[in-house]
C-alpha positions as CSV (number, residue, x, y, z in Angstrom):
1,M,5.9,8.5,-3.7
2,D,3.0,10.0,-2.0
3,A,-0.1,10.6,-4.1
4,F,2.3,11.1,-6.9
5,F,0.4,12.5,-9.9
6,A,-1.7,14.7,-7.7
7,A,1.3,15.9,-5.6
8,A,3.2,16.8,-8.8
9,E,0.3,18.8,-9.9
10,Q,0.0,20.7,-6.6
11,A,3.9,21.4,-6.5
12,S,3.8,22.8,-10.0
13,K,0.7,24.9,-9.4
14,P,0.7,27.2,-6.4
15,S,-3.0,27.8,-6.5
16,L,-3.7,24.1,-5.9
17,R,-1.5,23.6,-2.9
18,G,-3.4,22.4,0.1
19,K,-6.5,21.9,-2.1
20,P,-8.2,18.7,-3.2
21,V,-6.8,17.6,-6.6
22,V,-8.0,14.6,-8.7
23,V,-6.0,13.5,-11.7
24,G,-7.5,11.1,-14.4
25,G,-9.7,10.7,-17.4
26,L,-12.3,13.5,-17.5
27,G,-14.7,12.0,-19.9
28,P,-18.0,10.3,-19.0
29,R,-16.2,6.9,-18.5
30,G,-13.0,8.3,-17.0
31,V,-11.5,6.9,-13.9
32,V,-9.4,8.5,-11.1
33,A,-5.7,7.8,-11.5
34,T,-4.6,9.6,-8.3
35,A,-6.3,11.8,-5.6
36,S,-4.5,14.2,-3.4
37,Y,-4.7,13.6,0.4
38,E,-7.2,16.6,0.6
39,A,-9.4,14.9,-1.9
40,R,-9.2,11.5,-0.1
41,R,-10.9,13.0,2.9
42,F,-14.0,13.2,0.8
43,G,-13.9,9.5,-0.1
44,V,-12.2,10.0,-3.5
45,H,-9.7,7.2,-4.3
46,S,-7.8,5.8,-7.4
47,A,-9.8,3.5,-9.8
48,M,-13.0,5.3,-8.8
49,P,-15.3,6.4,-11.7
50,M,-14.7,10.1,-12.2
51,G,-18.5,10.9,-12.0
52,Q,-18.6,9.5,-8.5
53,A,-15.5,11.4,-7.6
54,R,-17.2,14.7,-8.7
55,R,-20.2,14.0,-6.6
56,L,-18.1,13.4,-3.5
57,A,-15.8,16.4,-4.1
58,P,-17.5,18.8,-6.5
59,H,-15.1,21.6,-5.6
60,A,-11.9,19.8,-6.3
61,A,-9.6,20.5,-9.1
62,Y,-10.0,17.9,-11.9
63,L,-6.9,17.6,-14.2
64,V,-5.8,15.4,-17.2
65,P,-2.7,13.5,-16.5
66,R,0.7,14.8,-17.8
67,F,2.5,11.5,-18.2
68,A,5.7,12.9,-19.8
69,F,6.1,15.2,-16.8
70,Y,5.5,12.3,-14.2
71,R,7.9,10.1,-16.0
72,A,10.7,12.7,-16.0
73,I,10.3,13.0,-12.2
74,S,10.1,9.2,-11.9
75,G,13.5,9.0,-13.7
76,Q,15.0,11.3,-11.2
77,V,13.7,9.2,-8.2
78,M,14.9,5.8,-9.9
79,E,18.2,7.3,-10.4
80,L,18.5,8.0,-6.7
81,L,17.5,4.4,-5.9
82,G,20.2,3.1,-8.3
83,R,22.8,4.8,-6.3
84,L,21.7,2.6,-3.3
85,S,21.9,-0.9,-4.9
86,P,22.3,-2.6,-8.2
87,L,19.1,-4.4,-7.6
88,V,16.2,-2.0,-8.1
89,E,12.8,-3.4,-9.3
90,P,10.4,-0.7,-10.4
91,L,6.8,-1.5,-10.0
92,S,5.4,1.6,-11.5
93,L,6.3,5.3,-12.1
94,D,6.1,5.9,-8.4
95,E,7.2,2.7,-6.6
96,A,10.0,0.3,-6.6
97,F,11.8,-2.4,-4.5
98,V,15.5,-1.9,-3.5
99,D,17.7,-4.7,-2.3
100,L,19.8,-2.8,0.3
101,E,21.9,-5.9,1.2
102,A,23.1,-6.1,-2.3
103,G,24.2,-2.4,-2.2
104,G,26.2,-3.2,1.0
105,L,24.8,-0.1,2.8
106,A,22.5,-1.9,5.4
107,D,24.1,-4.3,7.8
108,D,21.4,-3.9,10.6
109,S,18.2,-2.1,11.4
110,A,20.0,1.1,12.4
111,S,22.1,1.4,9.2
112,A,18.9,0.6,7.1
113,R,16.9,3.3,8.9
114,A,19.7,5.8,8.2
115,V,19.7,4.9,4.5
116,G,15.9,5.3,4.3
117,E,15.9,8.7,6.0
118,R,18.7,9.9,3.7
119,L,16.9,8.6,0.7
120,R,13.7,10.6,1.7
121,A,15.7,13.9,2.1
122,E,17.4,13.3,-1.3
123,I,14.0,12.7,-3.0
124,L,12.7,16.0,-1.6
125,A,15.7,18.0,-2.4
126,T,15.8,16.6,-6.0
127,T,12.1,16.7,-7.0
128,G,10.4,18.9,-4.4
129,L,8.0,16.0,-3.6
130,T,7.8,13.6,-0.6
131,G,8.1,9.8,-0.6
132,S,7.5,7.2,2.0
133,V,9.9,4.4,2.8
134,G,9.1,0.9,4.1
135,L,12.0,-1.2,5.4
136,A,11.8,-5.0,6.0
137,G,13.3,-8.4,5.4
138,S,11.0,-9.2,2.5
139,K,9.3,-7.6,-0.4
140,M,5.8,-8.3,1.1
141,L,6.6,-6.7,4.4
142,A,8.4,-3.8,2.9
143,K,5.3,-3.0,0.7
144,I,3.1,-3.2,3.8
145,A,5.6,-0.9,5.8
146,S,5.6,1.7,3.0
147,E,1.8,1.9,3.0
148,E,1.9,2.4,6.7
149,A,4.5,5.1,6.4
150,K,2.4,7.3,4.1
151,P,2.4,10.2,3.8
152,D,6.0,11.4,4.1
153,G,7.2,8.8,6.6
154,L,9.4,5.8,7.3
155,V,8.4,2.6,8.9
156,L,10.8,-0.4,9.6
157,F,9.7,-3.9,10.5
158,E,12.2,-5.7,12.6
159,P,13.3,-9.1,11.3
160,G,11.7,-11.8,13.5
161,T,8.5,-9.8,14.2
162,E,6.8,-10.8,11.0
163,R,4.1,-13.2,12.4
164,A,3.2,-10.8,15.3
165,L,2.9,-7.9,13.0
166,L,0.7,-9.7,10.4
167,A,-1.7,-11.6,12.7
168,P,-4.3,-8.9,13.6
169,R,-4.4,-7.4,10.1
170,S,-7.0,-8.0,7.3
171,V,-6.2,-10.8,5.0
172,R,-6.5,-8.3,2.1
173,I,-3.1,-6.9,3.2
174,I,-1.5,-9.9,1.7
175,P,-0.3,-9.6,-2.1
176,G,-2.8,-11.4,-4.4
177,V,-5.7,-11.3,-2.2
178,G,-8.1,-9.2,-4.0
179,P,-11.9,-8.6,-3.6
180,A,-12.8,-12.0,-5.2
181,T,-10.3,-14.0,-3.0
182,G,-11.1,-11.9,0.0
183,D,-14.8,-12.7,-0.4
184,H,-14.2,-16.4,-0.8
185,L,-12.2,-16.4,2.4
186,R,-14.7,-14.3,4.3
187,R,-17.4,-16.9,3.5
188,A,-15.2,-19.4,5.0
189,G,-14.9,-17.3,8.3
190,I,-11.2,-16.2,7.4
191,T,-10.9,-12.4,7.7
192,T,-7.5,-11.8,9.3
193,V,-4.0,-13.1,8.7
194,A,-4.2,-14.9,12.0
195,D,-7.4,-16.7,10.7
196,V,-5.3,-17.8,7.6
197,V,-2.6,-19.4,9.8
198,E,-5.2,-21.1,12.0
199,A,-7.0,-22.6,8.9
200,G,-3.9,-24.3,7.8
201,E,-2.5,-25.0,4.4
202,D,-4.8,-27.9,3.5
203,E,-8.0,-26.0,4.2
204,L,-6.6,-23.0,2.2
205,V,-5.8,-25.3,-0.8
206,R,-9.3,-26.7,-0.7
207,I,-10.8,-23.2,-0.9
208,L,-8.4,-21.5,-3.3
209,G,-6.6,-24.3,-5.2
210,R,-3.1,-25.6,-4.7
211,S,-0.9,-22.7,-5.9
212,H,-2.9,-19.9,-4.5
213,G,-3.7,-21.6,-1.2
214,A,0.0,-22.7,-0.5
215,G,1.2,-19.4,-1.4
216,L,-1.2,-17.5,0.7
217,Y,-0.3,-19.7,3.8
218,R,3.4,-19.1,3.4
219,M,2.9,-15.4,3.3
220,A,0.6,-15.4,6.3
221,L,3.5,-16.9,8.1
222,G,5.7,-14.1,7.0
223,H,7.6,-16.1,4.4
224,D,8.3,-14.3,1.3
225,D,11.5,-15.3,-0.6
226,R,10.8,-13.4,-3.8
227,P,14.0,-11.8,-5.0
228,V,14.3,-8.2,-6.1
229,V,14.6,-8.4,-9.9
230,A,16.6,-5.5,-11.5
231,E,15.2,-3.7,-14.5
232,R,12.0,-5.9,-14.8
233,D,10.6,-5.5,-18.2
234,A,6.9,-6.1,-18.4
235,K,5.7,-7.9,-21.6
236,S,2.1,-7.0,-21.1
237,V,-0.6,-5.6,-18.8
238,S,-3.9,-7.4,-18.2
239,V,-6.7,-7.7,-15.8
240,E,-9.5,-10.3,-15.4
241,D,-12.3,-11.3,-13.4
242,T,-13.9,-14.7,-12.6
243,F,-17.7,-14.5,-11.8
244,D,-19.4,-16.5,-9.2
245,V,-22.4,-17.1,-11.4
246,D,-22.0,-17.5,-15.2
247,L,-23.0,-14.4,-17.2
248,H,-25.6,-14.9,-20.0
249,D,-26.8,-11.5,-20.7
250,R,-24.9,-10.1,-23.7
251,L,-25.3,-6.5,-22.5
252,R,-23.9,-7.4,-19.1
253,I,-21.0,-9.2,-20.7
254,R,-20.3,-6.1,-22.8
255,L,-20.4,-3.8,-19.7
256,E,-18.0,-6.0,-18.0
257,V,-15.6,-5.9,-20.9
258,E,-15.8,-2.1,-20.9
259,R,-15.1,-2.0,-17.1
260,L,-12.1,-4.4,-17.4
261,A,-10.8,-2.2,-20.3
262,E,-10.8,0.9,-18.1
263,R,-9.0,-1.0,-15.3
264,C,-6.4,-2.3,-17.7
265,V,-5.7,1.2,-19.0
266,A,-5.3,2.5,-15.5
267,R,-2.7,-0.3,-14.7
268,L,-1.1,0.3,-18.1
269,R,-0.6,4.0,-17.3
270,G,0.5,3.4,-13.8
271,S,3.4,1.1,-15.3
272,G,4.4,4.0,-17.5
273,H,3.6,2.3,-20.7
274,S,1.4,2.3,-23.8
275,G,0.7,-0.7,-26.0
276,R,-0.2,-1.8,-29.6
277,T,-2.1,-5.1,-29.2
278,I,-5.3,-5.4,-27.4
279,V,-6.2,-9.0,-26.2
280,L,-9.6,-10.3,-24.9
281,K,-9.8,-13.5,-22.9
282,V,-13.1,-15.3,-22.5
283,R,-13.6,-18.5,-20.5
284,R,-17.0,-20.1,-21.3
285,Y,-19.3,-22.2,-19.2
286,D,-17.5,-25.4,-20.3
287,F,-14.1,-24.1,-19.1
288,S,-12.9,-23.6,-22.7
289,T,-10.9,-20.5,-23.1
290,L,-10.8,-18.2,-26.1
291,T,-8.5,-15.3,-26.8
292,R,-8.8,-12.7,-29.6
293,S,-6.3,-10.0,-30.3
294,E,-6.2,-6.8,-32.4
295,T,-3.0,-4.9,-33.2
296,L,-3.2,-1.1,-33.7
297,R,-1.0,0.9,-36.0
298,G,0.7,2.5,-33.1
299,P,0.9,2.3,-29.3
300,T,-1.8,3.9,-27.1
301,D,-2.9,4.4,-23.6
302,D,-6.2,5.8,-24.4
303,P,-9.2,4.2,-22.7
304,L,-11.6,4.9,-25.5
305,V,-9.3,3.1,-28.1
306,V,-8.7,0.1,-25.8
307,R,-12.3,-0.2,-24.9
308,E,-13.7,-0.1,-28.4
309,A,-11.0,-2.6,-29.5
310,A,-12.1,-5.0,-26.7
311,E,-15.7,-4.6,-27.7
312,R,-15.0,-5.4,-31.3
313,L,-13.1,-8.6,-30.2
314,L,-16.1,-9.5,-28.1
315,E,-18.2,-9.6,-31.3
316,L,-16.0,-12.4,-32.6
317,V,-16.7,-14.6,-29.5
318,D,-19.8,-16.9,-29.2
319,T,-20.9,-16.5,-25.5
320,T,-24.0,-18.7,-25.8
321,G,-24.1,-21.0,-22.8
322,G,-22.5,-18.5,-20.4
323,V,-19.2,-16.9,-19.5
324,R,-17.2,-17.7,-16.3
325,L,-14.2,-15.4,-16.8
326,L,-13.4,-12.3,-18.8
327,G,-10.1,-10.6,-19.2
328,V,-8.6,-7.5,-21.1
329,G,-4.8,-7.1,-21.7
330,V,-2.5,-4.8,-23.7
331,S,0.7,-6.1,-25.1
332,G,3.5,-4.9,-27.4
333,L,4.4,-2.3,-24.7
334,A,6.2,0.9,-25.4
335,D,7.0,4.1,-23.5
336,Y,4.3,6.7,-23.4
337,T,3.5,8.3,-26.6
338,Q,1.7,11.6,-27.4
339,E,-0.1,10.3,-30.5
340,D,-3.3,11.9,-31.9
341,L,-5.8,9.7,-30.2
342,F,-8.6,10.7,-32.5
343,A,-6.5,9.6,-35.4
344,Q,-5.7,6.4,-33.5
345,A,-9.3,5.6,-33.0
346,E,-10.0,6.0,-36.6
347,A,-7.0,3.8,-37.6
348,S,-7.9,1.0,-35.2
349,E,-11.4,1.1,-36.6
350,D,-10.2,0.9,-40.2
351,A,-7.8,-2.0,-39.4
352,A,-10.4,-3.9,-37.4
353,G,-12.6,-4.5,-40.4
354,D,-9.7,-6.1,-42.4
355,R,-8.7,-8.3,-39.3
356,A,-12.3,-9.4,-38.6
357,A,-12.8,-10.5,-42.2
358,E,-9.5,-12.6,-42.0
359,S,-10.3,-14.2,-38.7
360,V,-13.9,-15.4,-39.1
361,E,-15.7,-17.3,-41.9
362,G,-17.5,-14.7,-44.0
363,A,-16.6,-11.1,-44.1
364,A,-17.9,-9.0,-41.2
365,P,-19.8,-5.9,-42.0
366,P,-17.5,-3.0,-42.8
367,E,-16.8,-0.7,-39.8
368,V,-18.2,2.9,-40.2
369,P,-15.2,5.3,-40.2
370,A,-15.2,7.6,-37.2
371,A,-16.1,11.2,-38.1
372,P,-13.2,13.7,-38.0
373,P,-13.1,15.5,-34.6
374,T,-15.1,18.7,-34.4
375,A,-13.7,22.1,-33.7
376,T,-14.9,21.7,-30.0
377,E,-13.2,18.2,-29.7
378,T,-10.0,19.6,-31.1
379,A,-10.0,22.6,-28.7
380,V,-10.7,20.2,-25.7
381,R,-7.6,18.1,-26.6
382,R,-5.5,21.1,-27.3
383,W,-6.5,22.9,-24.1
384,A,-6.8,20.0,-21.6
385,P,-7.4,21.0,-18.0
386,G,-4.0,21.0,-16.2
387,H,-1.9,21.2,-19.4
388,D,0.9,23.8,-19.7
389,V,0.6,26.9,-21.9
390,R,2.7,29.9,-22.6
391,H,1.4,33.4,-23.6
392,A,3.5,35.7,-25.7
393,V,3.0,38.5,-23.1
394,L,1.9,36.9,-19.9
395,G,4.3,34.0,-19.8
396,A,3.8,30.5,-18.4
397,G,0.5,29.2,-17.1
398,W,-1.8,26.2,-17.2
399,V,-5.4,25.5,-18.5
400,Q,-8.2,25.7,-16.0
401,G,-10.8,24.8,-18.5
402,S,-12.1,25.4,-22.0
403,G,-15.4,25.4,-23.8
404,L,-17.6,27.5,-26.0
405,G,-14.6,28.6,-28.0
406,R,-12.7,30.0,-25.1
407,V,-9.9,28.8,-22.8
408,T,-9.3,30.0,-19.3
409,V,-5.7,30.0,-18.1
410,R,-4.1,30.6,-14.7
411,F,-0.7,32.2,-15.0
412,E,1.7,30.9,-12.3
413,E,4.9,28.9,-12.1
414,P,6.1,26.1,-9.8
415,G,8.3,28.5,-7.7
416,G,5.6,31.0,-7.0
417,T,4.3,31.5,-3.4
418,A,0.8,32.8,-4.2
419,P,-1.9,31.8,-6.7
420,G,-1.5,33.4,-10.1
421,R,-4.0,35.6,-12.0
422,V,-6.6,34.1,-14.3
423,R,-7.3,35.2,-17.9
424,T,-9.7,33.9,-20.7
425,F,-8.9,33.9,-24.4
426,P,-10.3,32.7,-27.6
427,V,-9.1,29.2,-28.4
428,D,-7.5,30.4,-31.5
429,D,-5.6,33.3,-29.9
430,P,-2.3,33.5,-31.8
431,D,-0.4,34.6,-28.6
432,L,-1.3,31.4,-26.7
433,E,0.4,28.1,-27.3
434,P,0.7,24.7,-25.6
435,A,4.1,24.5,-23.8
436,D,6.4,22.0,-22.0
437,P,6.1,21.7,-18.2
438,L,8.5,23.8,-16.1
439,P,10.7,21.9,-13.6
440,L,9.5,21.6,-10.0
441,V,12.9,22.7,-8.6
442,P,15.6,25.0,-10.0
443,G,17.8,23.0,-12.5
444,G,15.3,20.1,-12.5
445,V,14.1,18.0,-15.3
446,T,11.1,19.0,-17.3
447,G,8.5,16.7,-18.9
448,A,9.9,17.5,-22.3
449,E,13.3,16.0,-21.4
450,R,14.0,12.3,-21.3
451,A,14.6,10.9,-17.9
452,A,18.2,10.0,-17.3
453,P,18.9,6.3,-17.3
454,V,19.4,4.6,-13.9
455,V,23.2,4.4,-13.2
456,R,24.4,1.3,-11.4
457,P,27.6,0.9,-9.5
458,G,30.4,-0.1,-11.8
459,E,28.6,0.9,-14.9
C-alpha cells in the first residue's frame, strides 16, 4: 500500500487531500510512522523524530494514528490477496508476499502482470486507496520491484535478469544490509551489489562473519530461495544496535535504550500488534550477554510505557567496563488494544517495584506512583488530532486540535468533495462525543468492525 496510514487519513478527510500529512506520535519524543508523498517532498520520512518533521514541514497536518481503522482496511486487502493464493505472508499491516505459482494463476510473465494489474484495480475499488505491486521470481526481488513501483504502479522483473538488474544498485537494497553493515562494507570499498559479487564470498565472510557474509553473497547473485510462509505468526518484535566503540557513559547508554525503545514500538505498530513483556538485551565489553524482562498487566503499544520499562530494566544491569550491544524487544504479542495508557503506565510502575525486589539481592527503592492524569492530559487523549467525533447536531467530523479547555473540529466525511466547516467547542460539550471511523467507500468496513479473516481456497 502507498503511504498507507497517511493515504487512509487523506481519503477519509477531504480537506487533507493533496496536502502534506504526517502520522505518528505527537509528543516530544514522538516519531513519524508514515508521511504522505506531499510531506516527503519536504524531506519528512518514517522513523524521523517528530520534532525534526515539524521543522521541515511546519504547515503539514500532524495526526495521531488510528490503528483500528488501518487494521480494518488491511483486512480487506489481505482478503483480496487470499483469493490469489493459499500462500500469503503478511509483513505488516500494509505489505505482504504472495506466491502466485501456488495459486495457479501465473504461468508466465504476461499472466503474472495481468494478475497484478487486476489486484491493483480490486484494491482501489474495495478500499479507495492505491497499492503498488512488484512481481519477480524471489521475495527479495519482488520487494525491490514493489519499491520501484511506488506510488500506484506495477514493476515486473523478468526471470534470468536478476544479476544485471542488481549490479549497479546500492548494496543497501539487499535485505539485511542496514546502516551498520552498509558502513562496514563502505569502509572496505564495497558500495554496489556489483562490488559485493566482485569481492567474493571469502572476503565478505571475513568482513561480516560466516552467516551474514555468505547470505549477502548469495543474494547479490540474485539467489533467494526463501519460501512464502502463510500466516506467519510473529512471537516478538525487537531492535538492537552494535556499537563500533564500547559505550561507557551511563547517560549515553540510557539515551540509546530510549532510542531503541522508540524504534521497537514503531516496528511493533507496523506489524499490527501490541505486547505485554518488555525485554532489554545488553552485551558487555567481555561479550557476556544479559537479558532482563518485565511483564505488564496488559498489552501496550505506547512508546512511553515501553521506554520507561526499558529504562527500569537498565537499572538492573551493571554496565561497568563498557557496552558493545543494546537491544529492546516486546514479546507476548496481541492485536492492537485501546487500553487507557495512563493507567497502563501506572500499573507498569507499580508492578516494576515488586519484580525488581524479586530479581536482585536487596529490595530496590519503591517506585513513586505516577500522578493521575490532569484534566488537560485527559482532554488531549480524548480529543487526539485526527480522531473521529460526532456532534448531536452537526454530524460526523474529526479533531483538528485541542487545548486550553477547547477542541476544534472539522465536520466532513470521506465521500465529501470539498473541505468541511470548522467549529470550536468546550472539551466538555455534551453534544460532542468520540465516534467510530466512517468507511472510505460505500459499504466498506469501519475501524470499529473486526477485519474479516483471510479466506483460502478450499476452506
